[in-house]
N, C-alpha and C positions, 0 to 999 in steps of 0.2 A: 504494500500500500504506500505508494509514493507520497501521497498527500500527508499521511501520518508521519513519514520520515521527514518531510519538509518542515513540519512544525518544530521538530527538535534540532534541526540544523540551521535554523534562522539565528543570525547573530544578534538581532534585536532582542529576542526572547532571552538569550544567554546574558547579554549585557544588563538588561533591565533587572533580571532575576538576581544577578550578582550584586548590583548596586543596592537593590532592595534588601538583600540578605545582610550586606555589610552595614547599612544604615540601622537595621533592626538590632544587630548585635553591638554596634557602637553605642546605641541608645541604652541597651540593657546594661552594658558595662558601666556607663556613667550613672545610670539609675541605681546600680548595685553599690556604688561608692558610699551612699548614705542610706540608712544610718549604721549598717552593720558590715559593710564591705563584702557581704555574702555573694558569691558567684562572680565577682568582678574579674578574677583571673581567668575563669573558664570562658566568660563571654569575650574578654579582650583577646585571648589566644585564638578563639575561633574567628573573630573579626580579622585579626592580623594574618592568620593562615589563608583566609579567603582573599584578602587583598593581595597577598603574595601569589596566590594561585592565578588571579587575573593578570597580574604583571608577568608571570612566567608564561602564561598562555600567549599574551601579546608579543613577548620576545621569542616565542618558539622554543622555550626551554622544556622540552618534552619530559625528560627524566624527573626534573624537579616538579613539574606539573603532576605527574602520576603520584609521586610521593605525597605532595600536599593534598591532593584530592582524597587519597587514602586516609590521611591523618584527619581531615575534616569529617569524612564519613564515619571513621572509627569513633571520633568524639561524639558525634550525633547519635550513633547507635548505642554507645555507652550510656548517654543521657536517657534514652528511651527505655533501656533495660532497667535503669535505676527507677524511673517513673513506674514501670510495670511491677517492679518489686515492692512498691509502696514506700520507698525511702522518703519521698516528699509528701506523704500522706495519701489518703484514698479519696476518690470522688464517688459519684453514684456508680451503681453496678454497670449501667450502660456506658458511662464515660470510661470506666476501667477497661471494659471490653474493647472500646474503640482505641484506647491507648495501647492495648496489647496488639491490636491489628496493625497500628502504626509502627510498633516495635518490630513486628515481623517484616513489614515492608522495608524498613530501614536496614534490617539485617540482610534481606535478600539483595538490596541494592549494593551494600558493602561487599557481600560475597561475589556478586557479579562483577564489581569493579576489579576485584583480584583476578577473576577468571579472564577478564578482558586484557589484562596485562600480559598474558601468555598466548594471546591470539595474534597471529600475524597475517591472517587471511581476510580480516574484516567481517567476521561472523556477525550476521545481522540478528540471529536468534536471541543471543544474550542481551544485546542492547535493546531489542524489541521488548523483551521481558521487563527490563528496567523501565522503559517508557510506560508500559501498561501498569506496572507496579506503582510508578510515580503518580499516575492519574488516579489509581485506587487510593493512594495516600492522601491526595488532594481532596477527593470526595469524602473520605472518612474524616479528614480534618475539618472540612466545612460542616459536616454533620455534628461534630463535636463543638464547633463554635456556636452553632445554633442552640444546642443543648445548654452550653455554658451561659449564653445570653439569657435564655429562658429561666434557668435555675439560679443565675447569678453566682455560679459555683466557683469561678476563677477570677483572679485579678487581671487587670489589663495587660500586665507584663507577661502573663502566661500566653495570652493570645499573640503578643508581639514575638515571643520566643517561637511559637509554632509557625507563625508567618515567616520568620527569618529562616527557620530550618527548611521549610518547603521551598523557599526562594533559592537557597544555596544548593539544595539537592537538585532542583530544576536546572540551575546553572551547570552543575557538574554533569548531569545527564546530557545536556546540550553539547558540552565539550566532548564527551565520550562518543556521542552520536556522530559528531564531525570527524573524530579520529577514526572511528570504524568505517566511515564512508571513504576516508582517504586510504585506509588499509586495503579496502576492497578494490579500489581503483588501481592501487599499486600492485596488488597480487595479480589482478587480471592482466595488467600491462606486462608484468614480468613473465607471466605464463605465455603470453603471446609474443614475447621478445620485443616489445615496443616501449619498454620503460627507459626513456632517455631523459637527459637533463631538462629538456624543453617540456616534456610531459610531466616531470616532477614539479617544475615551477608552476605549470598550469594547474596541477592537482592541489598544490599548496594554497591556492586561492580559496579553498574550502575554509581555511582557518582565518581568512581576512575579517577584521571587525567591520 
């Protein structure tokens, strides 16, 4: 489904998502400074890693980009497992179930990120799974937002945190979709013996902002 692939290979979606995620976590970091300094370091680290990820993507530093994306996804997945374990308290039964579903989706996306690093042929199945799982996560999070608003169960910063997480994961999914598209073109050209410097430069336009 080319139209579906095109959604996640659009630079605008990637850039807007990245900026939104950074803004959310920078806000949360400053918000955490007072009165208890609680969570400041966690929020600041994720914001810094996301900024570094966007810079490395822009500069074409692929190895650093892979490591940073993995670090951000690992931090996010760890957060969600803490939430599911009840470390930050319990919500209603329905919200707890939705949080567990989100935990599973983030875990799948992290595992798939690792799998993508050992793929050199541009496997579209794994990235397609990530795209579908991301959409499921967004829908589940929207459902949780609605329940939270109705029940007034969470503070505003919980919603900002969730929005920031989804934005950053969307950005990473877009980046990986572009990388898989490039790998697929490269593998096809190499198999046909047409992978030249000119073809490489042409294919690199996939990563253009």
